[in-house]
N, CA and C of each residue as an Amber inpcrd file, in Angstrom:
protein
   471
   0.7890000  -1.1960000  -0.1580000  -0.1150000   0.0450000  -0.0570000
   0.5020000   1.2170000   0.1860000   0.4340000   2.3960000  -1.1890000
   1.3810000   3.6500000  -0.9290000   1.2060000   4.3960000   0.5430000
   2.3130000   4.7460000   0.3450000   2.1580000   5.9790000   1.9000000
   1.3030000   6.9650000   2.6670000   0.8380000   7.4160000   1.0040000
   0.1570000   8.3170000   1.0200000  -1.5040000   8.4650000   1.4600000
  -1.6840000   6.5590000   1.3590000  -3.2410000   6.1190000   1.3160000
  -3.3400000   5.2120000   3.1930000  -2.2310000   5.4910000   3.8890000
  -2.1000000   4.5520000   5.1160000  -3.5960000   5.3080000   5.8150000
  -3.2940000   6.7900000   5.6960000  -4.1020000   7.4160000   6.8430000
  -5.8050000   7.2850000   6.6610000  -6.0240000   7.0070000   5.0290000
  -7.5010000   6.6690000   4.9030000  -7.6630000   5.3020000   5.4260000
  -6.8460000   4.8930000   6.0010000  -7.3010000   2.9490000   6.4320000
  -7.4340000   3.0740000   7.6480000  -6.2940000   3.5510000   8.1410000
  -6.2600000   3.0800000   9.8180000  -6.5920000   4.6320000  10.3940000
  -6.6760000   5.7470000   9.9370000  -6.7620000   6.6500000  10.8880000
  -5.7450000   7.7990000  11.2390000  -4.4600000   7.1830000  10.5890000
  -3.2180000   8.1920000  11.4910000  -3.0860000   9.8550000  10.5020000
  -2.5630000  10.4020000  11.5760000  -2.4180000  11.5400000  10.4590000
  -1.5720000  11.1120000   9.2750000  -1.7110000  11.7130000   7.9060000
  -1.1350000  12.1130000   6.8130000  -0.2250000  13.1870000   6.9780000
   1.1080000  12.8450000   6.2410000   2.2230000  13.8060000   6.4250000
   2.4990000  13.9520000   4.9670000   2.0370000  15.1390000   4.0680000
   2.6690000  15.0590000   2.6570000   4.2150000  16.2570000   2.8640000
   5.0220000  16.2210000   1.7260000   5.6810000  16.4480000   1.3170000
   5.7790000  17.6330000   0.2950000   5.7650000  18.9660000   0.6320000
   5.3670000  19.8760000  -0.5540000   5.9990000  20.8610000  -1.1260000
   6.6770000  20.4580000  -1.8220000   8.1820000  21.4260000  -2.5990000
   7.8690000  22.7050000  -2.7740000   8.5650000  23.2030000  -1.6750000
   8.1610000  25.0420000  -2.1650000   9.5440000  25.9990000  -2.6580000
   9.4080000  27.3140000  -2.7440000  10.6420000  28.2710000  -3.1030000
  11.8370000  27.8910000  -1.8930000  10.8560000  28.0830000  -0.5180000
  11.8650000  27.9810000   0.7660000  12.3480000  26.9780000   1.0340000
  12.0340000  25.7770000   0.7490000  12.4590000  24.7460000   0.7800000
  11.6130000  23.6870000   0.9060000  12.1810000  22.2860000   1.4890000
  10.9900000  20.8680000   1.9390000  10.2820000  21.5870000   3.2760000
   8.7900000  21.9940000   3.0810000   8.0830000  21.9800000   4.2250000
   6.9210000  20.7590000   4.1280000   6.6460000  20.3740000   5.3880000
   6.0170000  19.3210000   6.0710000   4.6420000  20.2650000   6.0910000
   3.3820000  19.3480000   5.6790000   1.9500000  20.0340000   5.8970000
   1.5750000  18.8180000   6.8110000   0.5970000  18.8000000   7.8500000
   0.5720000  17.3360000   8.3120000  -1.3250000  17.8970000   8.6430000
  -2.1570000  16.7760000   8.1300000  -3.5090000  17.0220000   8.1960000
  -3.7870000  15.8150000   9.1740000  -4.4870000  16.2920000  10.2280000
  -5.1470000  15.4420000  11.2520000  -7.0920000  15.3940000  11.6210000
  -7.3240000  14.3020000  11.3300000  -9.0330000  14.1170000  11.6450000
  -8.9790000  12.9770000  12.3630000  -9.5440000  13.2990000  13.2760000
  -9.9880000  12.3550000  14.4890000 -10.9910000  11.1530000  14.1010000
 -10.4140000  10.3750000  13.3870000 -11.4800000   9.2210000  13.2530000
 -10.9640000   8.1490000  12.6900000 -11.9410000   7.1640000  13.2230000
 -11.6570000   5.6480000  12.8330000 -12.7840000   4.7470000  12.0950000
 -12.4080000   4.2080000  11.1950000 -12.8140000   3.6270000   9.8360000
 -13.0660000   2.1870000  10.4970000 -14.1440000   1.6440000  11.0180000
 -14.8110000   0.5780000  11.6260000 -15.5140000  -0.2890000  10.6220000
 -15.4090000  -1.5620000  10.1930000 -15.9610000  -2.6100000   9.5620000
 -16.3190000  -3.2530000  10.0110000 -17.9330000  -3.6550000   9.7980000
 -18.4430000  -4.3250000  10.1330000 -19.2530000  -5.0250000   9.1080000
 -19.3110000  -6.3700000   8.6030000 -19.4100000  -6.8860000   7.3600000
 -19.4650000  -6.0810000   6.6230000 -20.6020000  -5.5060000   5.9840000
 -20.5600000  -4.6820000   4.8720000 -20.8110000  -3.1000000   4.8010000
 -21.0320000  -2.8520000   6.2030000 -21.2160000  -1.3680000   6.8280000
 -19.9130000  -1.1040000   7.1450000 -20.0320000   0.2940000   7.0420000
 -18.1570000   1.2880000   7.5440000 -19.0820000   2.5710000   8.3150000
 -18.7620000   2.8890000   9.7130000 -19.1240000   3.4810000  10.3080000
 -17.9610000   4.7700000  11.3080000 -18.3990000   5.7360000  10.9470000
 -17.3220000   6.5110000  11.5250000 -17.4260000   7.0380000  12.9380000
 -16.4590000   6.8380000  13.6860000 -16.6510000   6.7490000  15.1610000
 -16.1970000   8.1210000  15.3980000 -16.6060000   9.3610000  16.0500000
 -16.1820000  10.2780000  16.2470000 -15.8380000  10.0680000  18.2340000
 -14.7410000  11.1490000  18.1580000 -13.6440000  10.9610000  19.4170000
 -14.5770000  11.3020000  20.5250000 -14.0070000  11.3750000  21.6710000
 -15.0630000  11.3000000  23.1710000 -15.4730000  12.5840000  23.3510000
 -14.2870000  13.6880000  22.4410000 -14.7530000  15.0680000  23.3500000
 -15.4330000  15.3630000  22.1970000 -15.7860000  14.5910000  21.1690000
 -16.6980000  15.7410000  20.0300000 -18.0440000  16.2330000  20.8260000
 -17.8680000  17.0460000  19.8970000 -19.6710000  18.0110000  20.2460000
 -20.6440000  17.0430000  20.4060000 -21.7250000  17.6590000  20.9890000
 -22.9410000  17.1580000  20.9370000 -23.6850000  17.0900000  19.8790000
 -23.3490000  17.7640000  18.9150000 -24.2830000  18.2360000  17.2910000
 -24.0310000  16.7740000  16.6610000 -22.5130000  15.8610000  16.9590000
 -22.4390000  15.0220000  16.0810000 -22.9860000  14.1210000  16.8720000
 -23.2340000  13.4840000  18.0110000 -24.1250000  12.5610000  18.5260000
 -25.3960000  12.6290000  18.0490000 -25.9770000  14.2270000  18.2880000
 -27.2020000  14.4350000  17.5850000 -27.5260000  13.4440000  16.1650000
 -26.6250000  14.4740000  15.1260000 -26.8070000  14.0460000  13.8300000
 -26.6000000  12.2740000  13.4520000 -26.0120000  11.7240000  14.3110000
 -25.4440000  10.2710000  14.1990000 -26.6960000   9.5840000  14.8230000
 -27.3600000   9.8050000  15.8030000 -28.6760000   9.2990000  16.1870000
 -29.6070000   9.6360000  15.2880000 -30.2810000  11.1100000  14.2400000
 -30.9340000  11.2900000  13.5120000 -30.7120000  10.3790000  12.2900000
 -29.3480000   9.7830000  11.9330000 -29.2980000   8.9190000  10.8090000
 -29.1810000   7.3660000  11.0790000 -29.1500000   7.2170000  12.3910000
 -29.5520000   5.6270000  12.5260000 -30.8260000   5.8220000  12.5630000
 -31.6790000   6.3850000  13.0090000 -32.9500000   6.6220000  13.1620000
 -33.5100000   6.2920000  11.3310000 -33.2430000   7.3010000  10.8290000
 -33.4770000   6.9630000   9.3020000 -33.0050000   5.7230000   8.5350000
 -32.2110000   5.1370000   9.2510000 -31.3950000   4.1090000   8.4590000
 -32.3480000   2.6640000   8.9150000 -32.4930000   2.5260000  10.0190000
 -33.2120000   1.7180000  10.1310000 -34.7120000   1.6910000   9.8150000
 -35.4030000   3.2660000   9.5740000 -36.3120000   3.0390000   9.0980000
 -36.7110000   2.4620000   7.6720000 -35.7550000   2.7490000   6.8540000
 -35.5870000   2.7060000   5.4230000 -34.5610000   1.1770000   5.3770000
 -34.8010000   0.1430000   6.0410000 -33.7000000  -1.2800000   5.8960000
 -34.5930000  -1.7350000   4.6920000 -33.4050000  -1.9250000   3.9820000
 -33.6860000  -3.0750000   2.4590000 -34.2980000  -4.4950000   3.0910000
 -35.5170000  -4.2050000   3.0450000 -36.2490000  -5.5550000   3.4980000
 -36.7990000  -6.2210000   2.3090000 -36.9940000  -7.3520000   2.0840000
 -37.5430000  -7.7630000   0.9890000 -39.0210000  -7.6180000   0.3050000
 -39.5890000  -6.8510000   0.9190000 -41.1000000  -5.6930000   0.7390000
 -40.4550000  -4.6580000   0.0990000 -39.7490000  -4.0460000   0.6110000
 -38.8790000  -2.6610000  -0.3650000 -38.2430000  -3.1120000  -1.3220000
 -37.3510000  -4.2300000  -1.6650000 -37.1620000  -4.5090000  -2.8050000
 -38.2250000  -5.0290000  -3.4930000 -39.1600000  -5.4810000  -3.3210000
 -40.3210000  -5.5730000  -3.8810000 -40.9530000  -4.6360000  -4.6190000
 -41.1730000  -3.7700000  -3.8100000 -41.9410000  -2.6630000  -4.1180000
 -40.9640000  -1.7270000  -5.5260000 -39.6840000  -1.8830000  -5.2020000
 -38.5310000  -1.1610000  -5.8900000 -38.9170000  -1.8990000  -7.0980000
 -38.7890000  -3.2580000  -7.3610000 -38.8870000  -3.9650000  -8.5250000
 -40.4380000  -3.7980000  -9.2250000 -41.2590000  -3.6900000  -8.7380000
 -42.6200000  -3.2450000  -9.0540000 -42.6810000  -2.2050000 -10.0540000
 -42.1310000  -1.1980000  -9.1460000 -42.0790000   0.0670000  -9.8350000
 -41.3080000   0.2940000 -10.8680000 -39.9790000  -0.6610000 -10.5920000
 -39.1720000  -0.3670000 -11.8800000 -39.5430000  -0.8760000 -13.1630000
 -40.2950000  -2.2710000 -12.9400000 -40.6650000  -2.9200000 -14.2400000
 -41.8350000  -2.1630000 -14.6010000 -43.1000000  -1.8890000 -14.0040000
 -43.5370000  -1.2080000 -14.4200000 -43.2600000   0.2780000 -15.4400000
 -42.3560000   0.5830000 -14.8160000 -42.0390000   1.8960000 -15.7590000
 -41.1370000   1.3240000 -17.0150000 -40.6890000   0.0210000 -17.2330000
 -40.2630000  -0.5510000 -18.3340000 -41.3280000  -0.5850000 -19.3100000
 -42.8070000  -1.3760000 -18.8270000 -43.8380000  -1.1560000 -19.7250000
 -44.0940000  -0.1050000 -20.1800000 -44.0920000   1.0590000 -19.0010000
 -44.6060000   2.2410000 -19.5800000 -43.6660000   2.8350000 -20.6490000
 -42.4630000   3.0090000 -20.7020000 -41.5170000   3.5720000 -21.5620000
 -41.6580000   2.8370000 -22.7730000 -41.8080000   1.0150000 -22.8070000
 -41.9420000   0.5480000 -24.0510000 -40.3420000  -0.0770000 -24.0400000
 -39.7250000  -0.2910000 -23.3250000 -38.5380000  -0.7260000 -23.0580000
 -38.9010000  -2.3960000 -23.2890000 -39.8420000  -2.8050000 -22.8030000
 -39.9770000  -4.4980000 -22.8200000 -41.7430000  -4.4620000 -23.1440000
 -41.9090000  -5.5690000 -24.4630000 -43.2890000  -5.6770000 -24.5460000
 -44.3600000  -5.9420000 -23.8160000 -44.0800000  -7.2860000 -23.0330000
 -45.0670000  -7.9640000 -22.1070000 -44.3500000  -8.1000000 -20.4840000
 -45.3130000  -8.8360000 -19.8000000 -44.7680000  -9.3020000 -18.8480000
 -43.8440000 -10.2830000 -18.6520000 -44.0280000 -10.9690000 -20.1510000
 -43.0330000 -12.2570000 -20.4850000 -41.7150000 -11.9650000 -20.8420000
 -41.7550000 -10.9920000 -21.6160000 -40.1680000 -10.3260000 -21.8160000
 -39.8890000  -9.9610000 -20.6310000 -40.4730000  -9.5020000 -19.2010000
 -39.8300000  -9.4640000 -17.7860000 -39.2630000 -10.1250000 -17.1290000
 -40.0960000 -11.2930000 -17.4990000 -40.0240000 -12.4000000 -16.7290000
 -38.2090000 -13.4710000 -17.3280000 -38.4320000 -13.0110000 -18.6800000
 -37.4400000 -13.8480000 -19.5350000 -35.7620000 -12.9630000 -19.1470000
 -36.1510000 -11.6630000 -19.1840000 -35.1260000 -10.9770000 -19.1230000
 -34.6220000 -11.2380000 -17.0520000 -35.5680000 -11.1840000 -16.3390000
 -35.3490000 -11.3460000 -14.8390000 -35.0270000 -12.4660000 -14.6590000
 -35.1900000 -13.6230000 -15.4320000 -34.8350000 -15.2150000 -15.3670000
 -35.8550000 -15.7740000 -13.8650000 -36.9620000 -15.1250000 -13.9550000
 -38.3270000 -15.8160000 -13.3070000 -39.5990000 -15.7510000 -13.9370000
 -40.1600000 -16.7420000 -13.3210000 -41.5620000 -17.1510000 -13.5490000
 -42.2260000 -15.6350000 -13.9390000 -43.1260000 -15.7130000 -14.5270000
 -44.3880000 -14.5200000 -15.0660000 -45.0110000 -14.6040000 -14.0800000
 -45.6430000 -15.6280000 -13.6280000 -46.6140000 -15.5960000 -12.4840000
 -46.1150000 -14.4960000 -11.3510000 -44.7740000 -14.9200000 -10.7920000
 -43.8210000 -13.9400000 -10.2150000 -43.9080000 -12.5950000 -10.6170000
 -43.6930000 -12.2150000 -11.5900000 -43.7850000 -10.7130000 -12.1870000
 -45.2340000 -10.3600000 -11.7000000 -46.3460000 -10.9180000 -12.1040000
 -47.5260000 -10.5850000 -12.3760000 -47.7480000  -9.9540000 -10.7020000
 -47.4570000 -11.0440000  -9.9250000 -47.8830000 -10.8330000  -8.4670000
 -46.7970000  -9.9190000  -7.9330000 -45.5380000  -9.7640000  -8.3560000
 -44.7390000  -8.0960000  -7.4800000 -45.4820000  -7.1080000  -8.5000000
 -46.2260000  -7.2730000  -9.4670000 -46.3680000  -5.8700000 -10.6040000
 -47.8710000  -5.4450000  -9.5860000 -48.5080000  -6.2810000  -8.9830000
 -49.9670000  -5.7500000  -8.1360000 -49.3700000  -4.9360000  -7.1100000
 -48.1110000  -4.9820000  -6.8600000 -47.7970000  -3.8820000  -5.7870000
 -47.5740000  -2.6850000  -6.4320000 -47.7120000  -2.1040000  -7.4660000
 -47.7290000  -0.9360000  -8.2600000 -49.0700000   0.0930000  -7.6170000
 -49.8630000  -1.2510000  -7.8650000 -51.4500000  -0.4920000  -7.3490000
 -51.4480000  -0.0450000  -6.0060000 -50.7610000  -0.1020000  -5.2400000
 -51.0060000   0.3320000  -3.7350000 -51.2850000   1.3410000  -3.6360000
 -52.1610000   2.1960000  -2.9270000 -52.1400000   3.3280000  -2.4880000
 -51.1730000   4.3170000  -2.0500000 -50.8420000   5.2900000  -2.3390000
 -49.6200000   6.3090000  -2.2050000 -49.5870000   6.3800000  -0.5920000
 -50.0540000   6.4770000   0.1120000 -49.9680000   6.3580000   1.9970000
 -49.4030000   5.2740000   2.4290000 -49.8230000   4.0930000   1.8590000
 -50.1550000   2.8750000   2.4560000 -48.2710000   2.3990000   1.8850000
 -47.8870000   3.0700000   0.5040000 -46.3270000   2.7810000   0.4970000
 -45.8140000   3.8830000   1.5730000 -46.0090000   4.7450000   1.5510000
 -45.5450000   5.9210000   2.4520000 -44.9330000   5.3910000   4.2120000
 -46.2870000   4.7570000   4.2130000 -46.2450000   4.1240000   5.7420000
 -45.2370000   2.9830000   6.0520000 -45.2420000   1.9320000   4.5830000
 -44.4460000   1.0770000   4.6460000 -42.9710000   1.4930000   4.8040000
 -42.5780000   2.5360000   4.1070000 -41.2870000   3.3790000   3.8230000
 -40.8500000   3.9650000   5.1430000 -42.0110000   4.3720000   5.7640000
 -41.4810000   4.9940000   7.1780000 -41.5070000   4.4910000   8.0050000
 -41.6950000   2.7250000   8.3590000 -41.9860000   1.8740000   8.8940000
 -43.3050000   2.0310000   9.9250000 -44.1510000   2.7980000   9.8220000
 -45.3220000   2.9130000  10.5180000 -45.7510000   1.1840000  10.0280000
 -45.9160000   1.2820000   8.9240000 -47.0310000  -0.0760000   8.8620000
 -46.3630000  -1.3310000   8.8840000 -46.2120000  -1.6590000  10.5440000
 -45.3860000  -2.9490000  10.5920000 -46.1210000  -4.2700000  10.5520000
 -47.1400000  -4.3340000  10.3930000 -48.1900000  -5.4310000  10.0080000
 -47.5230000  -5.6630000   8.6130000 -47.6440000  -5.2920000   8.0550000
 -47.6950000  -5.3970000   6.3920000 -46.2450000  -6.0500000   6.0010000
 -46.2720000  -7.0770000   5.3870000 -45.2240000  -7.9030000   5.0380000
 -45.6090000  -8.3140000   3.7530000 -44.6010000  -8.8910000   2.9750000
 -44.1930000  -9.2210000   1.2550000 -45.4740000 -10.4370000   1.3050000
 -45.2160000 -11.1550000   2.1140000 -46.3580000 -12.4920000   1.7030000
 -47.7230000 -11.8780000   2.0290000 -47.6940000 -11.4140000   2.7970000
 -49.4340000 -10.8120000   2.9610000 -50.0530000 -10.3620000   2.1870000
 -49.3050000  -9.4850000   1.4080000 -49.7280000  -8.5570000  -0.1880000
 -49.5750000  -9.3660000  -1.2500000 -48.8770000 -10.3460000  -0.8220000
 -49.0500000 -11.1840000  -2.2270000 -49.9350000 -11.8440000  -2.0440000
 -50.2830000 -12.3150000  -1.1630000 -51.1690000 -13.6980000  -1.1270000
 -52.9060000 -13.2680000  -0.6940000 -53.0730000 -12.2030000  -0.5620000
 -54.6210000 -11.6460000  -0.0520000 -55.1180000 -10.4050000  -1.3200000
 -55.6870000 -10.4850000  -1.3900000 -56.6420000  -9.7160000  -2.6170000
 -56.5090000  -8.3940000  -2.0490000 -55.8590000  -7.3690000  -2.2610000
 -55.9160000  -5.8820000  -2.2830000 -57.2620000  -5.0730000  -2.4570000
 -58.2910000  -4.2180000  -1.7710000 -59.0140000  -3.3950000  -2.3010000
 -58.6930000  -2.6680000  -3.7610000 -59.3220000  -2.2360000  -4.6320000
 -59.3360000  -1.2600000  -5.3910000 -59.3260000  -0.3000000  -4.9080000
 -59.6120000   0.6430000  -3.8090000 -59.8160000   1.8220000  -3.9020000
 -58.8180000   2.1980000  -2.2980000 -58.0890000   3.5660000  -2.9250000
 -56.9230000   3.7920000  -1.9980000 -57.3680000   3.7200000  -0.6530000
 -58.5790000   4.5170000  -0.4070000 -59.2830000   4.7160000   1.6320000
 -59.0660000   3.1680000   1.6380000 -60.0730000   2.3700000   1.0610000
 -59.8450000   0.8110000   1.6470000 -58.4670000  -0.0930000   1.6890000
 -57.8780000   0.3920000   1.1620000 -56.4960000  -0.4010000   1.1060000
 -55.9910000   0.3780000   2.4760000 -56.1250000   1.8450000   2.6770000
 -55.5630000   2.5500000   3.9990000 -56.1480000   1.8180000   4.9980000
 -57.5710000   1.4630000   4.8040000 -57.9820000   1.1320000   6.0270000
 -57.5700000  -0.4470000   6.4790000 -57.4850000  -1.0290000   5.1510000
 -57.1950000  -2.4530000   5.3060000 -55.9000000  -2.4020000   5.9820000
 -54.7130000  -1.9610000   5.5380000 -53.5100000  -2.3790000   5.8180000
 -52.8150000  -1.2390000   6.7200000 -52.8000000  -0.4350000   7.2920000
 -52.6420000   0.6660000   8.0240000 -53.9210000   1.1630000   8.9500000
 -53.8130000  -0.2020000   9.7080000 -54.7300000   0.5200000  10.9680000
 -54.3080000   0.5900000  11.9760000
């Protein structure tokens, strides 16, 4: 590993020699941080004497991250909207074309495309984590009401 990259990984101070007419001067930049690798997540740990603003911001970020976890339901919602957009734009001609492209069954594509018909406030509740009782299997197995108010009453009680 090159010398100039060691601080990026270990959090050590980085010193560069900058040529100048007055001679070789050293510029040292130190930012107190440490990169912690936990599975695929990286987390910046601030020093103990850091201001409280950092802690409040970190709590806010953690709250947002836990609310928007990548659950199977969120992935299915994203796929359904993506597939619907492909159909609307005309990049694919039918649901069968999507199934061939994705390598899944046509029935599976049709079931997921039903999620596009969910009411916007139901989708908001799912994304914000307020609809805790709603899961992917229940949405795919039950028949959803056509009207958005009925969907909201049935799913976000």
